[in-house]
N, C-alpha and C positions, 0 to 999 in steps of 0.2 A: 504494500500500500504506500509506503514511503516513496518508492520510485515513481508512482503515478502522480503523487502530489508534487514532487520535484519536477517531473516532466511537464506538468500543467503550468507551474510557475515559470519554467523555462520558456514555454510557448508564449505566455503572456508577456514576458520580458522582451522576447524577440519582436513581437508585434508593436511594442511601445518604444522601440529603440530610436527611431527617428528616420532621417533621410541620409542617404550616402553623400559624402562631401563632393564627390565628382559630379553627382547629379545637380547639386546646388550650383557649382561652378558653371556647369554646362547651361543651365537655365538662365543664369545671370549673364553669361556671355551672349546667349541668343537675344537677350533684352538690351544688348549694347554696352554692358559693363566691361571695364578693363580691370586688370589685376596687377598688384605689385606684391612681391613676396617680402614679408617682414620676418623677424626672428622667430616668432612662434605662431603667427597668423598670416593669412592671405588677406590683403586689403583690397576692397572692391570700390571702384570709382565709377560714377555714372558717365554719360556721354559728354558732359561739360567738364569732366575732370574733377568733380567734387567728390570728396571722400564720403562714402555712405555707410560701410560696415566692415567688420573684420570676421573672417571665417577661420575657426580653429583647425588645426591639423589632425583631426580625429577621423577615422574611417566613417563613423556614423555620428551625425550631429543630432542631439536630442531635440524633441518636439518643442520644448520651450525656447531653445535657441533658434530653431527654424522660424518660429512665429516672430521672434524679435528681428531676425534678418528680413522677413517679409515686410514688417512694418517699416524698417529703415530703408528698404529699397523700393517698395511698392510692387514687387514681383511675387506672384503666387508660385510657391515652390513644391507643393504636393497636392 
């Protein structure tokens, strides 16, 4: 029974993990954003060259951070 509980929690965690970083970069690039690599984050600039947000170097970006990036950039990411 313990295995099933663990497996269920694992499935819930995977569903709530977020969005892949490469997908965020791709969608922002399609919207006309440019990028500069910082020490720990990728900085995103809009078409006018105005800094809009930073994207961490994690494989998966959690949902709360994705929502903040959407607010800062105005681009729907999922």
